[in-house]
N, C-alpha and C positions, 0 to 999 in steps of 0.2 A: 504494500500500500504506500503510495506516494502522497505525502501531505505537504501542501504549500500554502503560504500566504500570498494572495494576489491582490494588489492595489492598483487601481487604474489612475493614470495621470492624464489630465484633460487635454493637453495640447503640446506642441513642440516647444513652446516657451517654458512650460513647467518641466518638461523632460530635460531641457538644457540646464535649468537651475539644479535639478537633482544630480545630473552628471557633473556639473561644476563643483557642487559641494562635496561630492563623493570622490572627486579626482585623486586626492592623496591615497585613496584606498583601492584604486584601480588595479586589477590583476591581468585581465586580458579582454579582448574583444573578438567575438565570433560572428562571422557572416554566415547565416544558416539558410538552407533551402529545404523546405518541407514538402513532401509529396504524400498524399493520402490515398488509401485503397479500401475497397469494400469487396465482399463476395459478389459474384456476378448475379446472384439472386437477392442481394441485400442482406445476406446472413449476418454480417457484423453489425450493421446499423440496427437491425431488428433486435439485437441483444445489447444495444447501447455500447458498442465496441468499435474500434477503428484501428487500422494498421497504418503505420507511418514509416517512411524512409526519410531520415534527416542527414543532409550532407553539410559539412562544415569546411570552409576554405582555409581555416587556420592550420589544420594539420591533416590535409585532406582525409576526411573520414566519412564513414557512412554507418549509421546506427538504425537498426530496424526495431520498432517499438509497437507493442500491442497494448492498447489502453482500453479499459472496460469499467463500467459502472461508475462513471464520474459523477461526483456531487460537489456543488459549489454553493456554500452558504456563508453569508457575512464575511466575504473575502477570504475564506479558507476552503481550499480545494482538496478533496480526497478522491483518489482514483487508483484502481488496480493497474499496475504497470509492470510490464516485462520487456526488457530490452537486451539487445545483443549486437555486437560489432559485426558488420558485414563488409566483405571486400568491396571497395568503392566502385570498381569496374562492373561487378555483378549488380550492385545497386543501380548504377546508371542504366544498365541494360533493362532492368525491371521498371525503372521510372519511364523509360521510352516505350517499353512493351510490357504492360502490367501482367499479361498472361504468363510471362516467364517466371513470375513469383512462385507459381505452383511447383516448379522444378528445383527451387533453391533449397540447398541443404542448410537448414536453419531451425534451431529449436523453436524460435518464436513463430516463424511461418508455419511450422508443423502444428503448433498449438492452435493457430487460426484455422487450420484445416481440420484437425481432429476434434478440438473442443467446441468449435463454433460451426462446424459442418461446411466450411467453405470448399467448394469444388473448383472454382476458378476465380481469378481476381480481376477487378476493373479499377482503373484509375479515376480518382475524383478531382484531380488537380492539386493545387497547393499555393503556397505563398512564401515570401522571403522575410527574414527577420535579422535585425542587427542586435546582438545581445552583448551588453557590456557587463562584465563580472567584477564584483567588488568584495573584498574581505573587510567587514565592518562590524566591530563590537561582537566578535565571535560568530557572526552570521555571514553566510555567502549570499550576497544580493545579486540578482540578475535583473538588469534594467533593459527592457526590450522596446524596440521600435519595430513594429510589425506592419509591413506594407501588403495590404490585401488586393491592391489593384483598384478597389473602389473606395479606398480610404486607408488611413494609418491610425493604429492604436498604440498607445504608450502605457507600459505596465511595469510594475516592480514585482518580482517573484522572489520568494525566499522559502526554500524547503527547510522544514524544522520538525523535530520531535516534540517541541513545545510551541505549537503555532499561535496560541493565544498570547504568550509572552512575546514572541517575535512580532506579532501584529501590533501589540501595544508599543513596543520599542520603535517600530517603523512609523506608527501614527504620531508619536511624540516628535520624532525627527522631522517629519513633514510639517507638522504644526509649528515647531520651533523656527522653521525656515520659511514660513508663510507660503507653503506649496499646497495648492488644492489637490484633493484626491477623492476617490470614492472606492467602494468595494467592487471588485470585478464581479459581474453577474453572469458572464458567459465565458466559456473557454475560447481560445483562439480558433479552434476547429469549429465550434458552434457559430462564431461570428463569420468565419469563412463560408460555411454552408448556408448561412442566412442571406449572404450577398449584400449585407448592409451593416453599417456601424451601429452599435447599440446606443 
């Protein structure tokens, strides 16, 4: 189970203020490319699950992730997540031709087939994301700028075993610096599928 605090930042100006204040704690920046897949008969979406390939240009990598049963309440997300590193060249082939996923030797893809009954895969499209990572007060903060093509969303994510404490610390930080925020109400994938900004 992945548990994350997710706070939405309203616009580019607020995002810039966050990254300016956090600059001394910056660790790395990832440019990510996300591609999503369902079963050809909608098997994954019918069970509130999705398969994702994520490419990063920082250390050219590809990670295949199966997410299921996501719940997002008051800025805290809980989701069943299983991920595995995949050869980037295989990932690229599958992003271009989703049907090739069925033949991939991968524990995560096998789970999608066996546990969710996926017989064949179809591509749903995807989006790009710039993720800036910070180590701050014992927390790993990920400040995202996500371009959906129909608009951009700014968000702070923080995975934590104590999400309520992490959320309180983040809220105090944002209030102290006069930065507006709200609790994220939808996952990036849900925003992407809706085709409009929340």
